[in-house]
C-alpha positions as CSV (number, residue, x, y, z in Angstrom):
1,M,-77.7,-35.0,-56.8
2,T,-79.4,-34.0,-53.5
3,I,-76.3,-34.8,-51.6
4,A,-74.1,-32.8,-54.0
5,L,-76.4,-29.8,-53.7
6,L,-76.4,-30.1,-49.9
7,V,-72.6,-30.3,-49.8
8,Y,-72.2,-27.4,-52.2
9,L,-74.5,-25.3,-50.0
10,G,-72.5,-26.3,-46.9
11,G,-69.3,-25.0,-48.7
12,V,-71.1,-21.6,-49.5
13,L,-71.9,-21.2,-45.7
14,T,-68.1,-21.3,-45.0
15,I,-67.9,-17.6,-45.7
16,L,-69.9,-17.1,-42.5
17,S,-67.3,-19.1,-40.4
18,P,-64.4,-17.6,-38.5
19,C,-62.2,-20.3,-39.9
20,I,-62.3,-18.6,-43.4
21,L,-60.5,-15.5,-42.1
22,P,-57.0,-16.6,-42.6
23,V,-57.9,-17.3,-46.3
24,L,-59.5,-13.9,-47.0
25,P,-56.2,-12.0,-47.2
26,F,-54.8,-14.3,-49.8
27,V,-58.1,-13.9,-51.8
28,F,-58.5,-10.2,-51.5
29,A,-54.8,-9.5,-52.4
30,R,-55.8,-10.4,-56.0
31,S,-58.9,-8.1,-55.9
32,E,-57.2,-5.5,-58.2
33,Q,-56.7,-8.0,-61.0
34,K,-59.1,-9.1,-63.7
35,F,-61.3,-11.8,-62.1
36,L,-61.3,-14.3,-65.1
37,T,-57.6,-14.4,-65.4
38,N,-56.6,-14.0,-61.8
39,G,-59.3,-14.5,-59.2
40,L,-61.1,-17.3,-60.9
41,P,-58.0,-19.5,-61.5
42,M,-56.8,-18.9,-57.9
43,L,-60.1,-20.1,-56.5
44,A,-60.1,-23.1,-58.8
45,G,-56.7,-24.0,-57.7
46,M,-57.7,-23.7,-54.1
47,A,-60.8,-25.9,-54.6
48,I,-59.0,-28.6,-56.6
49,T,-56.1,-28.8,-54.1
50,F,-58.4,-28.9,-51.0
51,A,-60.4,-31.9,-52.6
52,A,-57.2,-33.7,-53.3
53,I,-55.6,-33.2,-50.1
54,A,-58.7,-33.9,-48.1
55,T,-59.3,-37.1,-50.0
56,L,-55.7,-38.3,-49.2
57,A,-56.0,-37.2,-45.6
58,A,-59.2,-39.1,-45.0
59,V,-58.0,-42.4,-46.5
60,G,-54.3,-42.3,-46.9
61,G,-53.1,-42.4,-43.3
62,S,-50.1,-40.7,-41.8
63,W,-48.1,-40.6,-45.0
64,A,-50.6,-38.3,-46.6
65,V,-50.7,-36.1,-43.6
66,R,-47.0,-35.8,-43.8
67,V,-47.0,-34.9,-47.4
68,N,-49.6,-32.2,-46.7
69,Q,-47.4,-30.9,-43.9
70,Y,-44.5,-30.5,-46.3
71,G,-46.8,-28.8,-48.8
72,R,-48.0,-26.4,-46.1
73,I,-44.5,-25.3,-45.4
74,V,-43.8,-24.7,-49.1
75,A,-47.1,-22.6,-49.3
76,L,-46.3,-20.6,-46.2
77,V,-42.9,-19.7,-47.6
78,L,-44.5,-18.9,-51.0
79,L,-47.2,-16.7,-49.4
80,T,-44.8,-14.9,-47.1
81,A,-42.8,-13.9,-50.2
82,F,-46.0,-12.8,-51.8
83,A,-46.8,-10.6,-48.7
84,A,-43.3,-9.2,-48.9
85,T,-43.8,-8.0,-52.5
86,L,-47.1,-6.3,-51.5
87,L,-45.3,-4.5,-48.7
88,S,-42.2,-3.5,-50.5
89,A,-40.1,-4.8,-53.4
90,R,-37.0,-3.7,-51.6
91,L,-38.1,-5.6,-48.4
92,A,-38.8,-8.7,-50.4
93,D,-35.5,-8.7,-52.0
94,W,-33.8,-8.3,-48.6
95,L,-35.9,-11.2,-47.1
96,A,-35.2,-13.9,-49.8
97,R,-33.8,-13.2,-53.3
98,P,-34.7,-16.6,-54.8
99,F,-38.3,-16.0,-54.1
100,V,-38.7,-12.4,-55.1
101,A,-39.1,-12.8,-58.8
102,L,-41.7,-15.4,-58.3
103,G,-43.5,-13.4,-55.6
104,N,-43.5,-10.3,-57.7
105,R,-44.9,-12.2,-60.7
106,L,-47.6,-13.5,-58.5
107,A,-48.5,-10.1,-57.1
108,Q,-48.2,-7.8,-60.1
109,P,-50.8,-7.2,-62.9
110,T,-50.6,-9.6,-65.8
111,T,-48.7,-8.4,-68.9
112,G,-48.3,-10.2,-72.0
113,S,-49.4,-13.7,-72.2
114,G,-52.8,-14.4,-70.5
115,N,-51.6,-18.0,-70.0
116,F,-48.8,-16.9,-67.7
117,G,-51.2,-14.9,-65.5
118,L,-53.5,-18.1,-65.3
119,V,-50.5,-20.1,-64.1
120,N,-49.5,-17.6,-61.5
121,S,-53.0,-17.4,-60.0
122,L,-53.4,-21.1,-60.2
123,L,-50.2,-21.5,-58.2
124,L,-51.5,-19.1,-55.5
125,G,-54.7,-21.0,-55.3
126,V,-52.8,-24.3,-54.9
127,A,-50.9,-22.7,-51.9
128,T,-54.1,-21.5,-50.4
129,G,-55.7,-24.9,-50.8
130,L,-52.8,-26.4,-48.9
131,L,-53.3,-24.1,-45.9
132,W,-57.1,-23.8,-45.8
133,A,-58.5,-25.7,-42.7
134,P,-62.3,-25.2,-42.6
135,C,-64.4,-25.6,-39.5
136,A,-66.1,-28.7,-40.6
137,G,-69.6,-29.0,-39.4
138,P,-72.3,-31.7,-40.1
139,I,-71.9,-31.6,-43.9
140,L,-68.2,-31.9,-44.2
141,G,-68.3,-34.5,-41.5
142,L,-70.6,-36.6,-43.6
143,I,-68.0,-36.7,-46.4
144,L,-65.0,-37.4,-44.3
145,T,-66.9,-40.2,-42.5
146,G,-67.9,-41.8,-45.7
147,A,-64.3,-41.5,-47.1
148,A,-62.8,-43.2,-43.9
149,I,-65.5,-46.0,-44.0
150,S,-65.6,-46.6,-47.8
151,G,-62.1,-45.8,-48.8
152,P,-61.0,-43.7,-51.8
153,N,-63.4,-43.3,-54.6
154,A,-64.7,-40.7,-57.2
155,R,-67.8,-39.9,-55.3
156,T,-65.8,-38.9,-52.2
157,T,-63.5,-36.6,-54.2
158,G,-66.4,-35.2,-56.1
159,L,-68.3,-34.3,-52.9
160,L,-65.2,-32.7,-51.5
161,F,-64.7,-30.8,-54.7
162,A,-68.4,-29.7,-54.4
163,Y,-67.8,-28.4,-51.0
164,A,-64.7,-26.5,-51.9
165,A,-66.6,-25.2,-55.0
166,G,-69.3,-23.8,-52.8
167,A,-66.6,-22.1,-50.6
168,A,-65.0,-20.7,-53.7
169,T,-68.3,-19.4,-55.0
170,S,-68.9,-17.3,-51.8
171,L,-65.3,-16.2,-51.9
172,A,-65.8,-15.1,-55.6
173,V,-68.7,-13.0,-54.6
174,A,-66.6,-11.4,-51.9
175,L,-63.6,-10.9,-54.3
176,L,-65.8,-9.2,-56.8
177,A,-67.4,-6.9,-54.3
178,G,-63.9,-6.2,-52.6
179,G,-62.4,-5.3,-55.9
180,R,-65.0,-2.7,-56.6
181,V,-64.6,-1.2,-53.1
182,F,-60.8,-1.1,-53.4
183,A,-61.2,0.6,-56.9
184,L,-63.5,3.2,-55.4
185,L,-61.0,3.9,-52.5
186,K,-58.1,4.3,-54.9
187,K,-60.1,6.6,-57.1
188,S,-61.5,8.8,-54.5
189,L,-58.7,8.8,-51.9
190,G,-55.5,8.0,-54.0
191,T,-54.6,5.3,-51.5
192,G,-53.6,2.5,-53.8
193,E,-50.1,2.0,-52.3
194,W,-51.5,2.0,-48.7
195,I,-54.1,-0.5,-49.6
196,R,-51.5,-2.7,-51.2
197,R,-49.4,-2.5,-48.0
198,A,-52.4,-3.2,-45.8
199,L,-53.1,-6.3,-47.8
200,G,-49.6,-7.4,-47.4
201,V,-49.8,-7.0,-43.6
202,A,-53.1,-9.0,-43.7
203,V,-51.4,-11.8,-45.6
204,L,-48.6,-11.9,-43.1
205,L,-51.0,-11.9,-40.2
206,A,-52.8,-14.9,-41.9
207,V,-49.6,-16.8,-42.3
208,V,-48.7,-16.2,-38.6
209,A,-52.2,-17.5,-37.6
210,I,-51.8,-20.6,-39.7
211,I,-48.2,-21.3,-38.4
212,F,-49.5,-21.1,-34.7
213,G,-52.5,-23.1,-35.5
214,W,-55.1,-20.5,-34.6
215,D,-57.0,-21.4,-37.8
216,S,-57.8,-24.9,-36.6
217,S,-58.1,-24.2,-32.8
218,V,-59.3,-20.8,-31.7
219,L,-61.3,-20.0,-34.8
220,T,-62.8,-23.6,-34.8
221,R,-64.2,-23.1,-31.3
222,L,-65.7,-19.7,-32.3
223,S,-67.5,-21.3,-35.2
224,L,-69.1,-24.3,-33.7
225,N,-72.5,-23.0,-32.8
226,G,-73.0,-20.6,-35.7
227,T,-72.5,-22.3,-39.0
228,N,-73.2,-25.8,-37.5
229,S,-76.7,-24.8,-36.7
230,L,-77.2,-23.5,-40.3
231,E,-75.7,-26.6,-41.8
232,Q,-78.0,-28.8,-39.6
233,S,-81.0,-26.8,-40.9
234,L,-80.0,-27.6,-44.4
235,I,-79.7,-31.3,-43.6
236,D,-83.2,-31.3,-42.0
237,K,-84.7,-29.6,-45.0
238,I,-82.8,-30.9,-47.9
239,G,-81.1,-34.1,-46.7
240,T,-84.1,-36.3,-46.2
241,R,-84.0,-39.9,-47.4
242,D,-85.0,-40.9,-50.8
243,G,-87.3,-44.0,-50.5
244,A,-84.9,-46.3,-52.2
245,P,-85.1,-50.1,-51.8
246,G,-82.7,-51.6,-49.4
247,G,-82.4,-48.7,-47.0
248,S,-82.0,-45.0,-46.2
249,M,-79.5,-42.2,-46.2
250,A,-78.1,-40.8,-43.0
251,M,-76.3,-37.5,-42.5
252,S,-73.6,-37.1,-40.0
253,N,-72.1,-34.5,-37.8
254,S,-68.6,-33.5,-36.7
255,N,-67.7,-30.4,-34.9
256,M,-64.1,-30.4,-36.1
257,A,-61.6,-28.6,-38.1
258,M,-60.3,-30.4,-41.2
259,S,-57.1,-31.1,-39.5
260,N,-59.0,-33.1,-36.9
261,S,-60.8,-35.4,-39.2
262,N,-61.4,-38.9,-37.9
263,M,-63.3,-42.1,-39.0
264,A,-66.7,-41.0,-37.6
265,M,-67.9,-38.0,-36.1
266,S,-66.4,-37.0,-32.7
267,N,-68.0,-35.4,-29.8
268,S,-65.5,-32.9,-30.5
269,K,-65.4,-31.7,-32.9
270,S,-64.1,-35.0,-35.7
271,D,-64.8,-39.0,-36.8
272,G,-68.7,-41.3,-37.0
273,H,-69.5,-40.1,-33.4
274,A,-71.9,-37.3,-33.2
275,M,-72.8,-35.3,-30.3
276,M,-76.0,-33.5,-29.6
277,M,-76.9,-33.7,-33.3
278,S,-80.7,-34.0,-33.8
279,A,-82.6,-34.9,-36.9
280,A,-85.7,-36.1,-35.0
281,K,-89.0,-34.7,-36.0
282,P,-91.5,-33.5,-33.4
283,A,-94.6,-35.9,-33.1
284,G,-97.0,-35.2,-35.9
285,D,-97.1,-36.3,-39.5
286,L,-93.8,-38.2,-40.0
287,P,-92.3,-38.6,-43.5
288,V,-91.6,-42.0,-45.0
289,E,-87.8,-42.3,-45.4
290,G,-87.5,-45.8,-46.9
291,A,-88.0,-49.5,-46.2
292,I,-86.2,-51.2,-43.3
293,P,-83.3,-53.2,-44.8
294,S,-82.3,-56.6,-44.0
295,F,-80.2,-57.7,-41.0
296,T,-78.8,-60.8,-42.7
297,G,-75.2,-59.3,-42.6
298,A,-75.1,-59.7,-38.8
299,T,-72.2,-61.9,-37.8
300,L,-73.7,-62.8,-34.4
301,W,-76.9,-62.1,-32.4
302,L,-77.0,-61.6,-28.7
303,N,-80.1,-61.6,-26.4
304,S,-82.2,-62.9,-29.4
305,P,-82.2,-65.2,-32.3
306,P,-81.7,-63.6,-35.8
307,L,-84.5,-61.1,-36.6
308,T,-85.8,-60.3,-40.0
309,P,-88.0,-57.4,-41.4
310,E,-90.7,-60.0,-42.2
311,A,-90.7,-61.3,-38.6
312,L,-90.9,-57.7,-37.3
313,R,-94.1,-56.6,-39.2
314,G,-96.8,-55.4,-36.8
315,K,-94.0,-54.3,-34.4
316,V,-92.6,-50.7,-34.0
317,V,-88.8,-51.0,-34.3
318,M,-86.0,-48.8,-33.1
319,V,-82.6,-49.5,-34.5
320,D,-79.6,-48.2,-32.6
321,F,-76.1,-48.2,-34.1
322,W,-73.5,-48.1,-31.5
323,T,-70.1,-49.4,-30.4
324,Y,-69.2,-50.1,-26.8
325,S,-66.1,-47.9,-26.5
326,C,-67.9,-44.8,-27.9
327,I,-68.6,-42.2,-25.3
328,N,-71.5,-40.7,-27.2
329,C,-73.1,-44.2,-27.5
330,L,-72.5,-44.9,-23.8
331,R,-74.4,-41.7,-22.9
332,A,-77.3,-42.4,-25.1
333,L,-77.8,-46.1,-23.9
334,P,-79.7,-45.3,-20.6
335,F,-82.4,-43.7,-22.7
336,V,-82.5,-46.5,-25.2
337,E,-82.8,-49.1,-22.4
338,S,-85.5,-47.0,-20.7
339,W,-87.6,-46.9,-23.8
340,Y,-87.2,-50.6,-24.3
341,E,-88.2,-51.5,-20.8
342,K,-91.1,-49.1,-20.8
343,Y,-92.6,-50.0,-24.3
344,K,-91.5,-53.6,-25.0
345,D,-94.9,-54.9,-23.7
346,H,-96.6,-52.4,-26.0
347,G,-95.2,-53.5,-29.3
348,L,-91.8,-52.0,-29.4
349,V,-88.7,-53.9,-30.5
350,V,-85.2,-52.3,-30.0
351,I,-82.3,-53.7,-32.0
352,G,-78.8,-52.5,-31.2
353,V,-76.6,-52.8,-34.2
354,H,-73.0,-53.1,-32.8
355,A,-70.7,-51.7,-35.5
356,P,-67.1,-51.8,-34.2
357,E,-64.7,-48.9,-34.6
358,F,-61.6,-50.6,-33.2
359,A,-60.4,-54.1,-33.9
360,F,-60.9,-55.4,-30.4
361,E,-64.7,-54.4,-30.6
362,K,-64.9,-57.2,-33.2
363,D,-64.3,-59.8,-30.7
364,P,-67.6,-61.4,-29.7
365,S,-66.5,-62.2,-26.2
366,N,-65.6,-58.5,-25.6
367,V,-69.0,-57.4,-26.9
368,R,-70.8,-60.0,-24.9
369,R,-69.1,-58.8,-21.8
370,A,-69.8,-55.1,-22.5
371,V,-73.5,-55.8,-23.2
372,A,-73.7,-57.7,-19.8
373,D,-71.7,-55.0,-18.0
374,L,-73.9,-52.2,-19.4
375,K,-77.1,-54.2,-18.7
376,V,-78.3,-54.0,-22.3
377,T,-81.2,-56.6,-22.6
378,Y,-82.6,-55.9,-26.0
379,P,-81.4,-57.8,-29.1
380,V,-78.0,-56.9,-30.3
381,A,-76.7,-57.7,-33.8
382,L,-72.8,-57.7,-34.3
383,D,-72.1,-55.9,-37.6
384,N,-68.5,-56.7,-37.8
385,D,-68.5,-56.5,-41.6
386,Y,-70.5,-53.2,-41.7
387,A,-73.1,-55.0,-43.8
388,I,-76.1,-53.5,-41.8
389,W,-74.4,-50.2,-41.5
390,Q,-74.1,-50.0,-45.3
391,A,-77.6,-51.3,-45.9
392,F,-78.9,-48.4,-43.8
393,N,-76.3,-46.1,-45.5
394,N,-75.4,-45.0,-42.1
395,Q,-72.5,-42.7,-41.3
396,Y,-71.8,-42.5,-37.6
397,W,-72.4,-43.6,-34.0
398,P,-74.9,-43.3,-32.4
399,A,-77.7,-43.3,-34.9
400,H,-81.4,-44.1,-34.2
401,Y,-83.9,-45.2,-36.9
402,F,-87.6,-45.3,-36.1
403,I,-89.7,-47.9,-38.1
404,D,-93.4,-48.2,-38.1
405,A,-95.4,-51.5,-37.8
406,T,-95.5,-51.7,-41.7
407,G,-91.7,-51.7,-42.0
408,R,-91.3,-48.2,-43.2
409,I,-88.5,-45.9,-41.7
410,R,-90.5,-42.9,-40.4
411,G,-87.7,-40.9,-38.6
412,H,-84.1,-40.9,-37.4
413,H,-81.9,-39.2,-34.9
414,F,-78.1,-38.8,-35.0
415,G,-76.0,-38.5,-32.0
416,E,-76.9,-37.5,-28.4
417,G,-79.7,-35.3,-27.3
418,S,-83.3,-34.6,-28.2
419,Y,-84.4,-37.6,-26.2
420,D,-87.9,-36.2,-25.6
421,E,-88.5,-35.8,-29.3
422,S,-87.3,-39.3,-30.0
423,E,-89.6,-40.7,-27.4
424,Q,-92.5,-38.9,-28.8
425,T,-91.8,-40.3,-32.2
426,L,-91.9,-43.8,-30.7
427,R,-95.1,-43.1,-28.9
428,K,-96.7,-41.8,-32.1
429,L,-95.7,-44.9,-34.0
430,L,-97.1,-47.1,-31.2
431,T,-100.2,-45.2,-31.1
432,D,-100.6,-45.4,-34.9
433,A,-100.1,-49.2,-34.6
434,G,-103.1,-49.4,-32.2
435,Q,-101.4,-49.3,-28.9
436,T,-103.3,-47.6,-26.0
437,D,-102.6,-46.9,-22.3
438,L,-98.9,-46.3,-22.9
439,P,-96.8,-45.6,-19.7
440,P,-95.9,-41.9,-19.0
441,A,-93.1,-40.4,-21.1
442,G,-89.8,-39.5,-19.6
443,M,-86.9,-41.2,-17.7
444,G,-88.7,-41.1,-14.4
445,P,-86.6,-41.2,-11.2
446,A,-83.7,-43.1,-13.0
447,K,-80.8,-40.9,-13.9
448,A,-77.7,-41.6,-15.8
449,V,-74.4,-41.7,-13.8
450,G,-70.8,-42.1,-14.1
451,V,-69.5,-42.4,-17.6
452,Q,-73.1,-42.4,-18.9
453,A,-74.0,-39.0,-17.3
454,P,-74.8,-36.1,-19.8
455,P,-71.8,-34.1,-20.9
456,D,-70.9,-30.6,-19.8
457,E,-71.3,-29.0,-23.3
458,A,-70.6,-25.4,-22.1
459,H,-67.1,-26.2,-21.0
460,D,-66.1,-28.9,-23.7
461,Q,-63.4,-27.3,-25.8
462,S,-61.3,-30.5,-26.6
463,P,-61.8,-32.7,-29.5
464,E,-61.8,-36.5,-29.7
465,T,-58.2,-37.4,-30.3
466,Y,-56.8,-40.6,-31.7
467,V,-53.4,-42.1,-30.5
468,G,-52.9,-44.3,-33.6
469,Y,-50.9,-42.4,-36.3
470,R,-53.6,-43.0,-39.0
471,R,-56.0,-40.4,-37.4
472,A,-53.8,-38.7,-34.9
473,E,-53.7,-34.9,-34.6
474,N,-51.9,-32.3,-32.4
475,F,-49.1,-34.8,-31.5
476,A,-46.4,-32.7,-29.9
477,S,-43.5,-35.1,-29.2
478,P,-40.4,-33.9,-31.0
479,G,-39.8,-35.6,-34.2
480,G,-43.4,-36.9,-34.7
481,F,-44.2,-40.6,-35.1
482,S,-41.8,-43.4,-35.9
483,Q,-44.5,-45.6,-37.5
484,D,-44.8,-49.3,-36.7
485,Q,-41.5,-49.5,-34.7
486,S,-40.3,-49.1,-31.2
487,H,-39.2,-45.7,-30.4
488,R,-38.3,-43.6,-27.4
489,Y,-40.5,-40.4,-27.3
490,S,-40.3,-37.4,-25.1
491,A,-42.7,-34.6,-24.1
492,P,-42.0,-31.0,-24.9
493,A,-41.5,-28.6,-22.0
494,A,-44.9,-27.1,-22.4
495,L,-48.1,-28.2,-24.3
496,K,-50.6,-25.9,-25.9
497,L,-54.4,-26.5,-25.6
498,N,-55.3,-29.8,-27.1
499,Q,-51.8,-30.9,-27.8
500,W,-50.5,-34.3,-26.5
501,A,-47.4,-36.3,-26.4
502,L,-45.9,-39.7,-25.5
503,N,-43.1,-40.2,-23.1
504,G,-41.0,-43.4,-23.0
505,S,-40.7,-46.4,-25.3
506,W,-43.8,-46.8,-27.5
507,N,-44.7,-48.7,-30.8
508,V,-47.3,-46.6,-32.6
509,D,-49.4,-48.5,-35.3
510,P,-52.3,-47.1,-37.2
511,E,-54.8,-47.7,-34.5
512,K,-52.9,-47.5,-31.1
513,A,-49.9,-46.9,-29.2
514,I,-48.3,-49.9,-27.3
515,L,-46.0,-49.4,-24.4
516,G,-42.8,-51.5,-24.7
517,T,-41.0,-50.9,-21.3
518,V,-41.8,-48.9,-18.2
519,P,-41.8,-46.2,-17.3
520,G,-44.3,-44.8,-20.0
521,K,-46.4,-41.7,-20.0
522,I,-49.0,-39.9,-22.1
523,E,-49.7,-36.1,-21.5
524,F,-52.6,-34.0,-22.8
525,R,-53.5,-30.3,-22.3
526,F,-57.4,-30.3,-22.2
527,Y,-60.3,-28.1,-21.4
528,A,-63.4,-30.2,-20.4
529,R,-65.2,-31.6,-17.4
530,D,-64.6,-35.2,-18.2
531,L,-61.4,-36.9,-19.7
532,H,-61.8,-40.5,-21.0
533,L,-59.2,-42.8,-22.7
534,V,-59.8,-46.0,-24.6
535,L,-57.3,-48.4,-23.2
536,G,-56.5,-52.1,-23.1
537,P,-54.0,-54.4,-21.4
538,G,-51.2,-56.1,-23.2
539,S,-51.5,-59.2,-25.4
540,D,-51.0,-61.4,-22.4
541,G,-54.2,-60.0,-20.8
542,K,-52.5,-59.2,-17.5
543,P,-53.9,-56.0,-15.7
544,V,-51.9,-52.9,-16.1
545,R,-51.5,-50.4,-13.2
546,F,-51.4,-46.6,-13.8
547,R,-51.4,-43.3,-12.0
548,V,-53.1,-40.1,-13.1
549,L,-52.0,-36.7,-12.4
550,L,-53.7,-33.3,-12.9
551,D,-51.2,-30.4,-13.3
552,G,-48.6,-32.7,-11.6
553,A,-50.7,-33.5,-8.6
554,A,-53.2,-36.2,-7.6
555,P,-56.6,-35.5,-8.9
556,A,-58.2,-35.7,-5.5
557,A,-62.0,-34.7,-5.9
558,N,-61.5,-34.5,-9.7
559,H,-60.8,-38.2,-10.2
560,G,-63.0,-40.2,-12.6
561,A,-65.0,-43.4,-12.2
562,D,-62.0,-45.5,-13.0
563,T,-59.4,-43.9,-10.7
564,D,-59.3,-43.1,-7.0
565,S,-58.5,-39.7,-5.4
566,G,-54.8,-40.5,-5.5
567,G,-55.0,-41.2,-9.3
568,A,-54.5,-44.9,-9.1
569,G,-56.3,-47.4,-11.3
570,S,-55.9,-50.6,-13.2
571,I,-56.6,-51.7,-16.9
572,D,-58.0,-55.2,-17.0
573,R,-59.8,-55.1,-20.3
574,Q,-60.3,-53.2,-23.5
575,R,-62.8,-50.4,-23.0
576,L,-63.4,-46.7,-22.3
577,Y,-62.0,-45.6,-19.0
578,Q,-63.2,-42.4,-17.2
579,L,-59.9,-40.8,-15.7
580,I,-61.0,-37.3,-14.8
581,R,-64.3,-35.7,-13.8
582,Q,-63.8,-32.1,-12.5
583,A,-65.9,-31.7,-9.4
584,G,-65.7,-27.8,-9.1
585,E,-65.1,-25.1,-11.6
586,V,-64.1,-26.5,-14.9
587,R,-60.7,-25.1,-16.1
588,E,-57.9,-25.9,-18.4
589,H,-55.4,-28.6,-17.1
590,V,-52.5,-30.8,-18.2
591,F,-53.4,-34.4,-17.7
592,S,-50.8,-37.1,-17.5
593,I,-51.1,-40.9,-17.0
594,E,-48.1,-42.9,-16.1
595,F,-48.2,-46.8,-16.7
596,L,-46.5,-48.9,-14.2
597,D,-46.6,-52.1,-16.2
598,P,-45.6,-52.6,-19.9
599,G,-47.8,-53.6,-22.8
600,V,-50.7,-51.1,-22.4
601,Q,-52.6,-50.3,-25.5
602,A,-53.9,-46.7,-25.9
603,Y,-56.5,-45.8,-28.6
604,S,-58.3,-42.5,-28.2
605,F,-59.1,-39.5,-25.9
606,T,-62.7,-38.4,-25.5
607,F,-64.2,-35.5,-23.4
608,G,-67.4,-34.4,-22.0
């Protein structure tokens, strides 16, 4: 019930987000009609359609996305006809005769049967629901992450409907208020026809904004800092864990538009990765959030024999959910390792729970090599079946849980950032357990470098983007994906911000794209200091050479840790590669990577 309330309130807050702007003209165009027979059915249709489409998009893969795209086209045509009838019946007749009768029925006051008016308004609501792309913050990210991890179920659909119902509630209030304002204007100024035409223009502008993707790009970036902070406040105040046996409940964050949903939260802004999202409490009285669950679901332990809650009694424990190709996890690791080295002789045990995102991260040899390369020395439990993930009811990477010496979860932190607060939580738990003479807090002279250096949040305007068709967004190659088969792709003449394209012969499966023959390229127009790409060699394991260009030239001083100034590099194993780090002023660029050998596997872009 707490989650449902939290999600509903998150939906209510969408009225404050710029991403709601394209929907408002569709709503206010019904403000002159009776609310119960026009406004309410339209909002109900919008909520139901959004919940259904979002459920399919989260779990149904590319086919669901394609169905939604066709539905959006139909909705855009319908709403354009609707706007035409608001502007002029003669103009509507000239534009498209087959749609005029339908458009006029949708726009005109209901006469005769009340049921017919309900159907009209419900149809408009369905069209609006197909087009609505909310700027999803922490709360909607929680739902989409759970849907991608757990698969389709009634709970996911119910929570999505609760979110949409919250948005519909705030829109209903706006609709009722707007109706009264329009009625007063008509009565006092006699401007009814001009108001009708102004609404028609507004609807047309909204349709144009949706066609060009401004609702899920420009407006999304404008909304990130505002409503996300409000949603996070709700999570902190309402979304605390119930002390249920077997674990605790985590919230997740995603700064993403609905159209950019992915499996976990992204540093963008979509899927269980979370960036700079804090739920850590300052040192003081810490709540009890549940009991530490069992680790029996681990498929393998590294750096330690299997650990149990019973064996950990008397120790302060920090559990870190991570996966080795996750940029957010990589940037948090230096702090986790620092805490372990500093406090391990003072009663602290750190357990890294490696929960894989991609199939190659389930390979124990890959994880073992990553643990060695990253110099992770604390115990690591491989959670290939998500048993520990589900026991903690976790939702994303990275996630930190703080457990006291009696086995109770006393705090948590989601994503990057708030490292000082997290360390203060650890120090308090250690002090409560009787530890004294703790080392000084802070990282000291050691600083994270390379891929693990802190992100440049001020200039990060590009979302995590998946290459496999299941979660891919903003793919710009003409014709879209030819799923699970070799196909020759081409890139358009120009890319818009955050669009990407394939060039050459590629086989795109749900998780990745595999290059068949050389030459082969990937292009991406981005705005961020750092650009990373998760890559792997072919099935034969032979290294794959590549060359990176920035706006058609060698990156020079803007090369990443895995390229030289000429843009050259080599892929020798499956991991995250840093290809660009802008050394000077951060600007928008077109990135391209050309592979000189076949077989390369490309998974996802991340930025920082």
